[in-house]
C-alpha atoms as one frame of an Amber mdcrd trajectory, in Angstrom:
protein
   4.963   0.676   0.695   5.909   2.601  -1.959   4.447   3.685  -4.693   8.252
   3.605  -6.571   8.339   0.024  -6.029   6.886  -2.586  -8.426   5.829  -6.009
  -8.029   5.959  -8.524 -11.279   2.872  -9.773 -13.142   1.548 -12.830 -10.853
  -0.682 -15.327 -13.064  -0.413 -18.070 -10.553  -0.124 -16.556  -7.461   2.924
 -16.455  -5.638   5.371 -18.901  -5.806   7.481 -16.751  -3.126   5.228 -16.811
  -0.109   4.661 -19.943  -0.844   8.184 -21.324  -0.751   9.003 -19.028   1.903
   6.339 -20.327   3.972   7.668 -23.729   3.785  10.950 -22.733   4.596   9.425
 -21.287   7.817   7.905 -25.239   7.817   4.245 -24.221   9.264   1.358 -24.885
   6.858  -1.003 -21.588   5.660  -3.331 -20.879   8.416  -0.669 -21.277  11.420
   1.097 -19.045   9.033  -2.002 -16.714   8.343  -1.205 -16.757  12.596   2.114
 -15.963  12.915   1.926 -12.845  10.865  -1.457 -11.554  11.657  -3.502 -12.146
   8.595  -6.690 -13.375   7.822  -6.645 -17.359   6.487  -7.842 -16.521   3.563
  -5.851 -13.445   3.540  -3.077 -15.537   3.124  -4.303 -18.110   0.007  -4.751
 -14.715  -1.711  -1.290 -13.941  -1.544  -0.195 -17.646  -2.225  -3.352 -18.590
  -5.128  -4.080 -14.687  -6.251  -0.760 -13.068  -6.338  -1.951 -10.287  -3.810
   0.726  -8.781  -1.420   1.325  -8.286   2.005   1.063  -4.232   2.410   2.912
  -3.783   6.035   5.507  -4.015   6.212   4.875  -5.777   9.445   3.867  -8.747
   7.877   7.013  -8.828   5.473   8.987  -8.256   8.206   7.066 -11.196  10.606
   7.297 -13.626   7.091  11.198 -13.164   6.503  11.945 -14.401  10.669   9.737
 -17.477  10.524  11.714 -18.141   7.129  14.606 -17.290   8.748  15.960 -14.701
   5.656  17.144 -12.012   5.159  14.586  -8.636   4.494  16.073  -7.654   0.827
  15.950 -11.485   0.279  12.210 -11.967   1.226  10.810  -8.703  -0.944  12.552
 -10.270  -3.923  11.447 -13.581  -2.723   7.704 -12.096  -2.673   7.716 -10.233
  -5.531   8.397  -6.721  -4.740  10.819  -4.571  -7.102  11.982  -2.039  -5.291
  13.623   0.768  -8.098  17.673   1.650  -7.885  19.055   5.220  -5.891  20.068
   6.522  -9.482  15.901   6.017 -10.194  14.969   7.716  -7.500  16.351  10.787
  -7.824  15.750  10.301 -11.254  11.947  11.007 -10.058  12.678  13.645  -8.148
  14.657  16.319  -9.849  11.569  15.099 -12.123   8.779  16.003  -9.349  11.218
  19.583  -9.025  11.102  20.278 -11.687   7.335  19.593 -13.030   6.430  21.999
 -10.315
């Protein structure tokens, strides 16, 4: 994912990923296989707050849960910058070089 994307701090894991898995009607092992990660990694996503690092994993989660990409990204906890924030960052980078 992009350097400009941030995530919510997670003390108790990632309830959004758990909810998405439950919407998909799968247990942890089934969800891990379906999205292409090891079961231990999926456990880390849910329990430790780790986040998927590849877009294809996020896309698979969305399809399995029957959610849009936007809904999935929000539920997982990615906080996307606004267009204005991205343009401001670009402008600041250009003026600093």
